[in-house]
N, C-alpha and C positions, 0 to 999 in steps of 0.2 A: 282553298288552294286550287289554282287552275291546273288543268291537265292537257291543255291544247295550246298550240303555238301558231301564230301567224307572222310570217316574215315578208316584208315589203321592200322592194327595190325603190330607189329614189328617182333617178333620172329616167323619164319616159313612163314611169308607173305612177308615182305619187304626184309628180310634176312634169310638165312638158318643159324641159330645160334646154332643148336643142338650140334655140336661139341664144340663150344665156351663155352656153358653152361655146358655141360658134363664135360669137362676137368677142368673148373674152380671149379665146385662143387667137383669133384673127388679129386683134389689137396687140396682143403680146408678141405674135410672130412678126407683125409689121415693125415693132420697136427693135426687133433683132434682124431686120432686113429680109424677112421671108413673107410669103403670102400663100393662100389657098382659097378655093372657091367653096361656097356653101354646099354645092352638089358633092364635091370631094369629101368634105367633112361629114355630110349625112351618110354617104355610102361607105366610107373607109375608116372613119374615126369614131363616130358617135356610139357610145356604149362600150367602147374598148378602153383599156387602161392606157394612160399616156405613154408609158415606156414601150408599148407595143406599136402605136401608130406614129409617134413623133419621129422616131428614127427613119421611118419611110419618107418623111418630108425633109428632115434636117440632116440626115446622114447619122452616123454613129458618134457624133460629137456630144458626149455626155454633158459637158459644161453648158453648151447652148441649149440642149434639151431641158436641163434643170432650170436654166434662166427663163426659158419660155414658160415652163410649167409654173414657176414661182410668180412670174408676172401675171399669168392667167388667173391664179388664185387671188392676187391683189385686185385685178380688174373685175372679178366675178360679182362683187357687191354692186358695182356700178351698172351692171347689166341685168340685175334681178327683176327689173321692171318688165323684162321680156318673158318672164316665166308665167306659166298657167298652171293652176292647181286642178287636180283631178278630184272634183267634189264627190263623185260616185265612190271612189276608193275610200275617201275619208268617211263617207256615210257607212260603208261596210265596216270599217274599223270601229266606228261608234257602236254599231249594232252587235258586234261580237266581243267587245272588250271585257265583258263580265265572265266570259268562258275561256278566252284566249289571251295569252301574253301577246302584246303588240310590239313587234320589233322591226328594226330596219337594218338591212345590210346593203351597202353600196361600195363601189370602187372609187367613189368621190372622196375627196379629202375631208377630214373632220371639220376643218375650218369652213369649207364651202357648204357642207351638209348642214352645219348649225346655222350658217347665215341664211339659207333659204328657209329652213324650218322656223327661224325667228321672224323672218320677213312676213311669213304667212301665219304667224302665231300658232305653230303646230309642234314646237319642240317638246312640250309636256305630254303629247299624245303617246309617246313611246316608253315602254318599259325598259328597252335596251336599244342602243344604236352601235353597230359595228361598221367601221370605216376602213379604208384601204391601209391605213397605218397599223392596223391591229391584226393583219393576216400576212402570211408568207406567200401563199399561192392565190393569184387573182382568178376571177372568172375567166374561163369556163371551169376551172377547178372548183369542186364543191366545198372546199375548206370553210369558207365563211358561213355557209348554211349549216354545215355539220357542227361548227363551233357553237352556234347559237342553240342548236338542239341539245348539244352536250351541256351547255350552261344551265338549261332548264330541265335537263334529264327527261326530255320528251322525244318519243320515237318518231321516225319519219311518217308513219301512218297517221299520227296525230298532229301533223304539221302541214300547214298550207303555205305555199310561196306564191307571191304575185310578182311577175317579171314581164319585161317587154322585149329586151334585146336578145339576139341570137346566142351570144355567149352567156348571158344571164339565164336564159331558158335551159341551155345545156348544163350549166352548173346546178340549177335547181333540180333537173331530172336526175343528174348523177347523185344527188343527195338522197334520192329515193322518196322524197316527200311528195305530197300532192301539189301539182303545179297549175296555176291559173295564169293564162297569157293575157296580158293587157295590150290591146291594139290601140288604135287611134282614139283619142278622147277630145 
């Protein structure tokens, strides 16, 4: 029985998916008559939940926002060739898997999460995956991290979280677990 827990974020931590997400959103927005720049996406959108940043671009039109998000999820698979895997993190996972439960928590959709993990043949690496559909409060709220700790009945001091984004790091810190910040890879 394992008594330690490792939780990994997906976008920016396990994979550099900035380009995948940007081009998927850009193409979806263009189909709906909107546009935005890479710089804007990188600075204002990446790492944030779509219901937080899309209204800033599209206004408060829920119907268009959901249409753009649904189109983005459909286009994601077509842009997966732009993703890069963080081999160092996967090496760490391999070296600790006998002592730690290996889990993933992301604000990405379950569909997109499974697509990228399958694309890189990494889906089976995880004991548990928690996606945005499975939680009420998105990052920077610590709910997702706390939910995984509760699932395994493992305390924050026996948990390590790997995160990259500002909101993700804040959520991880608020969970009281040990936080490892992933920068550029």
